[in-house]
C-alpha positions in Angstrom: 9.2 11.6 150.3 7.8 9.9 153.4 4.4 10.8 154.8 4.4 13.1 158.0 3.0 12.1 161.4 0.5 14.5 162.9 -0.1 15.2 166.6 -3.2 12.9 166.4 -0.9 10.0 165.7 -2.1 9.3 162.1 -0.2 9.6 158.9 -1.1 12.7 156.9 -0.5 12.6 153.1 1.9 15.3 152.0 -0.1 16.9 149.2 -1.3 15.1 146.1 1.2 12.6 144.6 1.8 12.9 140.9 3.7 10.2 139.0 5.7 11.5 136.0 7.4 9.2 133.6 9.9 10.6 131.2 10.0 9.0 127.7 13.7 9.5 127.5 15.6 6.6 129.1 18.0 9.0 130.7 15.3 10.2 133.0 14.1 8.2 136.0 10.7 7.8 137.7 10.1 10.5 140.3 7.2 11.5 142.4 6.1 15.1 142.7 4.0 16.1 145.7 1.8 19.1 146.3 2.2 21.6 149.1 1.4 20.7 152.7 -1.5 22.1 154.5 1.0 23.8 156.9 2.4 25.7 153.9 -0.7 27.8 153.7 -0.6 28.7 157.4 0.4 32.3 158.4 2.5 32.8 161.5 5.9 32.5 163.0 7.9 30.7 165.7 11.3 30.6 167.3 13.9 28.3 168.7 14.8 25.1 167.0 11.2 24.4 166.0 10.5 24.9 162.3 7.8 27.6 162.0 5.2 27.6 159.2 7.2 30.4 157.6 10.3 28.2 157.4 8.2 25.3 156.2 6.8 27.6 153.5 10.2 28.6 152.4 11.3 25.0 152.1 8.2 24.2 150.2 8.9 27.0 147.8 12.3 25.6 147.1 10.8 22.1 146.6 7.9 23.5 144.4 10.5 25.3 142.3 12.3 22.0 141.6 9.0 20.4 140.9 8.1 23.2 138.4 11.5 22.6 136.7 10.7 19.0 136.2 7.3 19.8 134.8 8.7 22.3 132.4 11.4 19.8 131.3 8.6 17.3 130.7 6.6 19.7 128.7 9.7 20.7 126.7 10.4 17.1 126.0 6.8 16.5 124.7 7.0 19.7 122.6 10.3 18.5 121.1 8.6 15.2 120.3 5.7 16.9 118.6 8.1 19.1 116.6 10.0 16.0 115.6 6.8 14.3 114.4 5.7 17.4 112.5 9.1 17.9 110.9 9.2 14.2 109.8 5.6 14.6 108.4 6.7 17.7 106.5 9.8 15.9 105.2 7.6 13.0 104.0 5.2 15.4 102.4 8.0 17.3 100.7 9.5 14.1 99.3 6.1 13.0 98.0 5.6 16.4 96.3 9.1 16.1 94.8 8.4 12.7 93.4 5.2 14.0 91.8 6.9 16.9 90.2 9.9 14.9 89.1 7.8 12.2 87.5 5.9 14.8 85.4 2.9 12.6 85.1 -0.3 14.6 84.9 -4.0 13.8 84.3 -3.4 15.0 80.7 -1.1 12.0 80.2 -3.9 9.5 80.8 -4.4 7.5 77.6 -7.8 7.8 75.9 -7.8 4.0 75.5 -8.8 3.9 79.2 -12.1 5.3 78.2 -13.0 2.2 76.3 -13.2 1.3 72.6 -14.6 3.9 70.3 -14.2 6.8 72.8 -11.6 9.3 71.9 -12.0 12.7 73.4 -11.2 15.9 71.5 -8.1 17.4 73.1 -9.6 20.9 72.6 -12.7 20.0 74.5 -10.6 18.3 77.2 -8.5 21.4 77.9 -11.1 24.1 77.5 -12.3 23.8 81.1 -8.8 23.9 82.4 -8.0 26.9 80.3 -10.9 28.8 81.9 -9.6 28.0 85.4 -6.0 29.1 84.4 -7.5 32.4 83.1 -9.1 33.1 86.5 -5.8 32.1 88.2 -3.6 34.5 86.2 -6.2 37.3 86.6 -6.2 36.7 90.4 -2.3 36.8 90.5 -2.3 40.0 88.5 -5.0 41.6 90.7 -3.2 40.5 93.9 -0.1 42.4 92.9 -2.1 45.4 91.9 -4.0 45.3 95.3 -0.8 45.0 97.3 0.7 48.0 95.6 -2.5 49.9 96.2 -2.5 48.9 99.9 0.9 50.4 100.4 -0.2 53.5 98.6 -2.9 54.0 101.2 -5.9 52.4 99.6 -7.3 50.5 102.6 -10.6 48.6 102.3 -12.7 47.2 105.1 -15.0 44.2 104.7 -17.7 44.0 103.7 -18.1 47.7 102.8 -15.7 49.5 100.6 -14.0 52.5 102.1 -13.4 55.2 99.5 -12.2 58.0 101.7 -8.8 58.0 99.9 -10.5 58.3 96.6 -12.9 61.0 97.6 -10.3 63.0 99.7 -7.7 63.3 97.0 -8.4 65.9 94.3 -8.1 64.7 90.7 -5.3 67.1 89.8 -3.1 65.9 92.7 -3.3 62.2 91.9 -0.3 60.4 90.6 -0.3 57.9 87.7 -0.9 54.9 89.9 -3.8 56.5 91.8 -5.5 57.5 88.6 -5.3 53.9 87.3 -6.5 52.4 90.5 -9.3 54.8 91.0 -10.4 54.1 87.4 -10.3 50.3 88.2 -12.4 50.9 91.4 -15.0 52.8 89.6 -15.1 50.3 86.7 -15.6 47.3 89.0 -18.2 49.2 91.1 -20.2 50.1 87.9 -19.8 47.1 85.7 -18.3 44.0 87.5 -20.0 44.0 90.9 -23.7 44.0 89.8 -23.6 40.9 87.5 -21.3 39.1 89.9 -23.6 39.9 92.9 -26.6 38.7 90.8 -24.8 35.4 90.1 -23.8 35.1 93.7 -27.4 35.7 94.9 -28.7 33.1 92.4 -26.2 30.5 93.7 -27.1 31.3 97.3 -30.8 30.8 96.4 -30.0 27.4 94.8 -27.8 26.5 97.8 -30.7 27.3 100.2 -33.2 25.3 98.2 -30.8 22.3 98.0 -30.2 22.6 101.8 -33.9 22.6 102.5 -34.2 19.4 100.4 -31.4 17.8 102.4 -33.1 18.9 105.6 -36.4 17.4 104.5 -34.7 14.1 103.7 -33.1 14.0 107.1 -36.4 14.7 108.8 -38.0 11.9 106.7 -35.2 9.5 107.9 -35.7 10.6 111.5 -39.5 9.9 111.1 -38.7 6.4 109.7 -36.5 5.6 112.6 -38.8 7.1 115.2 -41.8 5.2 113.9 -39.7 2.1 113.0 -41.1 2.0 109.5 -39.7 -0.7 107.2 -41.1 -2.8 104.3 -43.3 -5.6 105.6 -43.6 -9.0 104.1 -47.0 -10.2 102.9 -48.9 -12.5 105.2 -47.4 -16.0 105.1 -44.1 -15.1 103.4 -42.0 -15.7 106.6 -43.6 -19.1 107.1 -42.9 -20.0 103.5 -39.2 -19.2 104.0 -39.0 -21.7 106.8 -41.1 -24.5 105.2 -38.5 -26.0 102.9 -38.8 -26.3 99.2 -42.6 -26.4 99.4 -42.5 -22.7 100.2 -42.1 -19.6 98.0 -39.0 -20.5 95.9 -39.4 -19.1 92.4 -36.9 -19.5 89.6 -34.1 -17.0 90.1 -31.3 -16.0 87.7 -28.1 -14.5 89.1 -25.9 -12.4 86.9 -22.3 -11.3 87.6 -21.1 -8.9 85.0 -17.3 -8.3 85.0 -14.5 -6.9 82.9 -10.8 -7.5 83.5 -11.3 -7.8 87.3 -9.0 -10.7 88.2 -8.6 -9.4 91.7 -12.2 -10.1 92.8 -13.7 -12.7 90.6 -13.0 -15.6 93.0 -14.7 -13.9 95.9 -17.8 -12.9 94.0 -18.3 -16.2 92.3 -17.8 -18.1 95.5 -20.2 -15.9 97.4 -23.0 -16.3 94.8 -22.5 -20.0 94.5 -23.0 -20.3 98.3 -26.4 -18.6 98.3 -29.1 -20.5 100.2 -31.6 -21.3 97.5 -32.7 -24.6 95.9 -30.1 -25.5 93.3 -32.7 -26.6 90.8 -34.3 -23.1 91.0 -31.1 -21.1 90.7 -28.9 -20.4 87.7 -25.8 -18.2 87.8 -24.4 -16.4 84.7 -20.8 -15.1 84.8 -20.9 -12.4 82.1 -17.2 -11.8 81.3 -16.3 -8.8 79.1 -12.6 -9.1 79.7 -10.3 -8.5 76.7 -7.3 -10.1 78.6 -7.0 -13.7 77.6 -5.3 -14.7 81.0 -8.2 -13.2 82.9 -10.7 -15.0 80.7 -8.9 -18.3 81.4 -8.8 -17.8 85.1 -12.5 -16.9 85.4 -13.5 -19.9 83.1 -11.5 -22.2 85.3 -13.2 -20.9 88.4 -16.6 -21.5 86.9 -15.7 -25.0 85.9 -14.5 -25.7 89.5 -17.9 -24.7 90.9 -19.7 -26.7 88.2 -17.8 -29.8 89.4 -19.1 -29.0 92.9 -22.7 -29.1 91.7 -23.4 -25.4 91.2 -25.6 -24.5 88.2 -23.3 -21.8 86.8 -22.4 -20.8 83.2 -19.6 -18.8 81.7 -20.5 -16.3 79.0 -18.0 -14.2 77.0 -19.0 -11.7 74.4 -17.1 -11.5 71.1 -18.4 -8.1 70.2 -18.2 -5.9 73.3 -20.6 -3.1 72.6 -22.5 -1.0 75.1 -20.3 -1.7 78.2 -22.3 -3.2 81.1 -25.7 -2.5 79.6 -24.7 -4.3 76.4 -23.4 -7.2 78.5 -26.6 -7.5 80.5 -28.8 -7.1 77.4 -26.9 -9.9 75.6 -27.3 -12.2 78.6 -31.1 -11.8 78.5 -31.4 -13.0 74.9 -31.0 -16.7 75.7 -34.1 -18.9 75.3 -33.9 -20.4 78.8 -34.5 -16.9 80.4 -38.2 -17.3 79.9 -38.2 -20.0 82.6 -37.0 -17.5 85.3 -39.1 -15.0 87.1 -36.5 -12.9 88.9 -32.9 -11.8 88.2 -30.4 -10.7 90.9 -27.4 -8.7 89.8 -24.0 -8.4 91.6 -21.0 -6.6 90.3 -17.6 -8.4 90.4 -16.6 -7.0 93.8 -19.9 -7.7 95.6 -20.1 -10.6 98.1 -23.8 -11.3 99.1 -24.5 -13.1 102.3 -25.9 -16.7 101.9 -29.4 -15.5 103.0 -29.5 -12.6 100.5 -32.2 -14.2 98.3 -34.1 -15.5 101.4 -34.4 -11.9 102.6 -35.3 -10.2 99.3 -37.3 -12.6 97.1 -40.2 -13.0 99.6 -41.1 -9.3 99.2 -42.3 -10.1 95.7 -44.9 -12.6 96.8 -48.5 -11.4 96.3 -47.1 -8.0 95.2 -47.5 -7.9 91.4 -46.7 -4.2 91.2 -43.2 -4.6 92.8 -40.5 -4.5 90.2 -37.3 -4.0 92.2 -35.9 -4.9 95.6 -32.7 -3.0 96.4 -30.2 -3.8 99.2 -27.7 -1.4 100.7 -24.0 -1.6 100.3 -21.4 -2.1 103.1 -17.7 -1.8 102.6 -14.8 -4.1 103.6 -12.2 -1.3 103.3 -14.0 1.8 104.6 -11.2 2.4 107.1 -8.4 1.8 104.7 -7.4 5.5 104.2 -8.9 9.0 104.4 -10.4 8.7 101.0 -12.3 5.6 101.8 -13.5 7.1 105.1 -14.9 10.2 103.2 -16.6 8.0 100.6 -18.2 6.0 103.4 -19.8 9.2 104.8 -21.2 10.0 101.4 -22.6 6.6 100.6 -23.9 6.0 104.1 -26.1 9.2 103.7 -27.1 8.0 100.2 -28.4 4.7 101.4 -29.6 5.5 104.9 -31.3 8.8 104.0 -31.9 9.2 100.2 -32.7 5.7 99.2 -34.6 4.8 102.3 -36.8 7.9 102.4 -37.6 7.8 98.6 -38.4 4.1 98.9 -40.7 4.5 101.9 -42.6 7.7 100.8 -42.3 7.5 96.9 -41.8 3.8 96.1 -39.1 5.0 93.7 -35.4 5.6 93.8 -32.4 5.1 91.4 -31.3 1.6 91.0 -27.7 1.2 92.2 -26.8 -1.2 89.4 -25.9 -4.1 91.8 -27.1 -5.8 94.9 -30.7 -5.7 93.7 -33.3 -8.2 92.5 -35.5 -7.3 89.4 -38.8 -8.9 88.3 -37.9 -9.9 84.7 -41.4 -8.9 83.6 -40.6 -5.3 84.8 -37.4 -5.2 82.8 -39.1 -6.4 79.6 -42.1 -4.1 80.1 -39.7 -1.1 80.5 -37.8 -1.9 77.3 -34.9 -3.9 78.7 -31.3 -2.7 79.0 -30.3 0.1 76.7 -26.8 1.2 75.8 -27.6 4.9 75.3 -25.9 6.1 78.5 -23.2 5.1 81.0 -25.8 4.9 83.8 -27.9 2.0 82.6 -29.1 1.3 86.1 -30.7 4.8 86.5 -32.0 4.5 83.0 -33.9 1.3 83.6 -35.2 2.6 87.0 -36.7 5.7 85.5 -38.4 3.8 82.6 -39.8 1.3 85.0 -41.1 4.1 87.2 -42.8 5.7 84.2 -44.5 2.3 83.5 -45.9 2.2 87.0 -43.6 -0.3 88.7 -42.8 0.2 92.4 -39.5 -0.3 94.3 -38.5 -1.4 97.8 -35.3 -0.5 99.5 -34.1 -2.8 102.3 -31.9 -0.9 104.7 -31.2 -3.9 106.9 -30.0 -6.2 104.1 -26.4 -5.5 103.3 -24.0 -6.6 100.6 -20.3 -6.2 101.0 -18.2 -4.5 98.3 -15.1 -2.4 97.9 -14.5 1.4 97.8 -12.0 2.9 95.4 -8.7 3.4 97.3 -7.0 5.7 94.9 -8.0 9.2 93.9 -7.7 8.4 90.2 -10.1 5.5 90.4 -12.6 7.5 92.5 -12.3 10.5 90.2 -13.2 8.3 87.1 -16.1 6.7 89.0 -17.5 10.1 90.0 -17.2 11.4 86.5 -19.3 8.6 85.1 -21.8 8.9 88.0 -22.4 12.6 87.3 -22.1 12.8 83.5 -24.5 9.8 82.9 -27.5 11.4 84.7 -27.3 14.5 82.5 -27.2 12.3 79.3 -30.2 10.5 80.6 -32.0 13.7 81.5 -31.7 14.9 77.9 -33.0 11.6 76.6 -35.8 11.0 79.1 -37.3 14.6 79.4 -39.7 14.2 76.4 -40.8 10.8 77.6 -41.4 12.1 81.2 -43.5 15.0 79.9 -45.6 12.9 77.5 -46.1 9.9 79.8 -49.5 9.7 81.5 -48.4 9.9 85.1 -49.4 12.3 87.9 -48.1 15.8 87.9 -46.4 15.1 91.3 -44.4 12.2 89.8 -43.4 14.4 86.9 -42.2 17.2 89.2 -40.4 14.8 91.4 -38.5 13.3 88.4 -37.7 16.5 86.7 -37.0 18.9 89.6 -35.9 16.8 92.5 -34.4 13.7 91.0 -32.6 15.2 88.0 -32.3 19.0 88.3 -31.8 19.6 92.1 -29.7 16.6 93.0 -27.9 15.9 89.7 -27.4 19.3 88.1 -27.9 22.2 90.6 -25.8 20.6 93.4 -22.5 20.4 91.4 -23.2 23.7 89.6 -23.6 25.9 92.7 -21.0 24.0 94.7 -18.3 24.7 92.1 -19.5 28.1 91.0 -20.1 29.6 94.5 -17.2 28.2 96.4 -14.5 27.9 93.8 -15.1 30.9 91.5 -17.4 33.5 93.0 -16.0 33.4 96.5 -12.3 34.0 95.4 -13.5 36.7 93.0 -15.3 38.6 95.8 -11.9 39.1 97.4 -10.8 41.1 94.4 -14.2 42.8 93.9 -15.1 43.6 97.6 -18.3 45.3 96.6 -19.8 41.9 96.2 -20.9 40.4 99.5 -21.1 36.8 100.5 -22.4 36.5 104.1 -20.6 34.3 106.6 -23.9 32.3 106.9 -23.3 31.0 103.4 -19.6 30.6 103.6 -19.4 28.8 106.9 -22.6 28.1 108.9 -24.9 26.5 106.4 -22.2 24.3 104.8 -21.1 23.2 108.3 -24.7 22.3 109.2 -25.3 20.4 106.0 -22.0 18.5 106.5 -23.2 17.6 110.0 -26.4 16.3 108.7 -24.6 14.3 106.0 -22.4 12.7 108.6 -25.2 11.6 111.0 -25.8 8.2 109.3 -22.1 7.4 110.0 -21.6 8.8 113.5 -18.1 7.2 113.9 -16.9 9.5 111.2 -17.7 12.7 113.1 -14.0 13.6 113.6 -13.7 13.8 109.8 -16.4 16.4 109.4 -14.0 19.2 108.4 -12.0 17.1 105.9 -15.4 15.9 104.5 -16.6 19.5 103.9 -13.4 20.5 102.2 -13.1 17.3 100.2 -16.7 17.6 98.9 -16.0 21.1 97.7 -12.8 19.9 96.1 -14.6 17.1 94.2 -17.0 19.8 92.8 -14.6 20.5 90.0 -14.8 16.9 88.8 -18.5 16.7 89.2 -19.1 20.1 87.5 -16.9 19.1 84.6 -18.8 15.7 84.3 -22.2 17.5 84.5 -21.3 19.8 81.7 -19.9 17.0 79.6 -23.1 15.0 80.0 -25.4 17.9 79.5 -23.8 19.0 76.2 -22.8 15.5 75.0 -19.0 16.2 75.0 -16.5 13.4 74.4 -15.8 12.5 78.0 -19.6 12.0 78.6 -19.2 8.5 77.1 -16.1 7.7 79.2 -16.3 4.3 80.9 -13.4 3.1 83.0 -13.8 0.0 85.2 -13.1 1.0 88.8 -9.9 -0.5 90.1 -10.3 -3.2 92.7 -7.9 -4.6 95.2 -9.7 -7.8 96.2 -9.9 -7.1 99.9 -11.9 -9.3 102.2 -12.3 -9.4 105.9 -11.1 -12.4 107.9 -14.7 -13.2 108.7 -15.5 -13.4 105.0 -12.6 -15.8 104.5 -13.7 -18.1 107.3 -17.4 -18.1 106.2 -16.4 -18.8 102.6 -14.0 -21.6 103.6 -16.6 -23.2 105.7 -19.2 -23.0 102.9 -16.7 -24.5 100.4 -15.9 -27.4 102.7 -19.5 -28.5 102.7 -19.4 -28.9 98.9 -16.1 -30.6 98.6 -16.3 -34.4 99.2 -13.4 -35.9 101.1 -11.5 -32.7 101.4 -9.8 -31.5 104.5 -10.7 -28.5 106.6 -9.9 -25.2 105.0 -6.7 -23.6 106.0 -7.3 -20.0 106.7 -3.6 -19.2 106.8 -3.1 -20.5 103.2 -6.1 -18.6 102.0 -4.8 -15.4 103.5 -1.3 -16.0 102.0 -2.9 -16.5 98.6 -4.8 -13.2 99.1 -1.6 -11.4 100.0 0.1 -12.7 96.9 -2.7 -11.5 94.7 -2.5 -8.0 96.3 1.2 -7.9 95.8 0.8 -8.8 92.1 -1.8 -6.1 91.8 0.4 -3.6 93.5 3.2 -4.1 90.9 0.8 -3.1 88.2 -0.8 -0.1 89.9 -0.5 3.2 88.1 1.8 6.0 89.3 0.4 8.9 91.3 -0.3 11.8 89.0 -0.5 15.6 89.3 -4.1 16.8 88.6 -3.7 20.2 86.8 -7.3 21.5 87.3 -7.2 20.9 91.0 -3.7 22.5 91.3 -4.8 25.6 89.4 -7.8 26.0 91.7 -5.6 25.5 94.7 -3.4 28.4 93.7 -6.4 30.5 92.8 -7.9 30.0 96.3 -4.6 30.6 98.0 -4.1 33.8 96.1 -7.6 34.9 97.1 -6.8 34.1 100.7 -3.8 36.3 100.5 -5.9 39.1 99.1 -8.5 38.7 102.0 -5.8 39.5 104.5 -5.7 43.1 103.1 -9.4 43.6 104.0 -9.3 41.5 107.2 -12.1 39.2 106.2 -11.5 36.5 108.9 -14.0 33.8 108.1 -13.5 34.1 104.4 -9.7 33.9 104.8 -9.8 30.7 106.8 -12.2 29.1 104.4 -10.1 30.0 101.4 -6.9 29.0 103.1 -8.1 25.5 104.1 -10.0 25.0 100.9 -6.9 25.9 98.9 -4.8 23.5 100.9 -7.4 20.8 100.3 -7.2 21.4 96.5 -3.4 21.3 96.8 -3.3 17.9 98.5 -5.8 16.5 96.0 -4.0 18.1 93.0 -0.7 16.4 94.1 -2.6 13.1 94.6 -1.7 13.0 98.3 -5.1 11.6 99.3 -5.9 7.9 99.0 -3.7 5.1 98.0 0.0 6.1 97.6 2.3 4.3 95.2 5.9 4.1 96.3 
């Protein structure tokens, strides 16, 4: 449509042009225009001149056509959204069908995965699941009972029970169903509601205490950022770092413990061999616990290659593989040449330290004889790989940014993360060395060193890259070990903590904050309150759980948890739901460790994929080229092709996706409770139970994380 010419001789734009492009190739580009200014004039005219009324009529016809185009456009977009949703549902349905058809559940996992000498009692293994199934069948039975009562006129309002029907109906006029249901109501009011309400109140109290602790940690982190507090090097340490070999360059031992990790051994060995440190004062131990002869051969060949390039690196393989990682590290410290070294840096097989790692950590030990450990934070090469890795990144970002940093600044103590840290060898020996009594040898040595008076430093600005588990099965095994081990350690260390001559504040911090509140209470109330008590309150409406506990406090805590990783803010709702979903694994692990059940000693090496960023490949290639005499420039394309081949080989051996029975049982329990909540119109409780049940369903069907086709 052409612009109109006004009486003043200038072009007047006919409304506001809107360009609309249809995605379907059958539609063409058109231009829609808004109404003219004359369309809004009121008046009339005669003759052959078009009056404003006629113009308005024309504009109405034109606007009707424009509205038709807009509606067609919206309908087209809606059809596209429906198509996307339908295709997603079809994919989800096919994935569920594959899971059910395969019939592989978590009960089919071989006990040999747990390591030699660890065979869990099947009765112990299924007891927890049996309790969950009992709650499920009771909820299904009660749901049918409540639906029948609803249609018989028994209506209840939340949160208070309405008993008008019970009180208004004389006893002699009640039928058989009314008599049974009234008896059930009186029984639950008298006997079930009081103890369940007491347990709910206790869990709410624990929840509030743990939330206050989380809030205090966040305030401490804010204070550190506001005041720009960070560990400061002693006077002259920076100058020593820049003064060549005449500066502070003590003897450093680097250990790389590994076990059947052929996907990552090249990256870790290459990164450690490229550390900027005088070669004469650096010795690298590759501590291989692999029971696969091919893996042993590959790692040994890699070590020999670096030996030919001039690196001081040794390959060590144990014949008797006792004590897992702790036994491996303990065996490596028994060699006579260890007495010549002052510090030991530890890197797990998937960790790739930057070349300046030692330059940024070792100087903190100078003129600080009380310092026993310098810990660096982790960063992740695959944090954006899938939803599971994104949620893990939120958790670990809070752990390092808040927990480790605050405890390091204000207490000089935190749990050693087992890797990406430098120990003073004297501190290890003074604390009793590595012990094989738990599956968390890193936390064990940290607690014993703290009891002997050694101080720790956490460096939040020194990062070491590693991998996150990409499959739910690998993540589940890792979390089981991380939550059962602390309970084992608590049982063993409690007498020593009480008897050691340290301040009362340190004893209270270790017992209440470090162990009980953050290792025992957190998984206990999370599972008990949100997975058991909350669905039970739907069938026993006399027990009240305020919306503050169900919605607002968890949302606030999730928001605080996500602050160290602000880019993950869109995932705050999945994070909240997934953390509650993981509570069943953490609770089971906590109980296993506390009561020394078979799975408490379970140790499964976390599955690695060998991922590296392109920047890591370039840096590693440039570093290797400096050591190779007469070699050509590294070919990044060849290196990436080799990496892809390794990933493809690893993919062929990946385990099938499984069905996790405990998570599925809890999913149906929560969904049943959500259906019951509709009868009493409990809005916020219904939505929480519905979304939490769906979350358990997705996890139970292994639809989160790495998918195996």
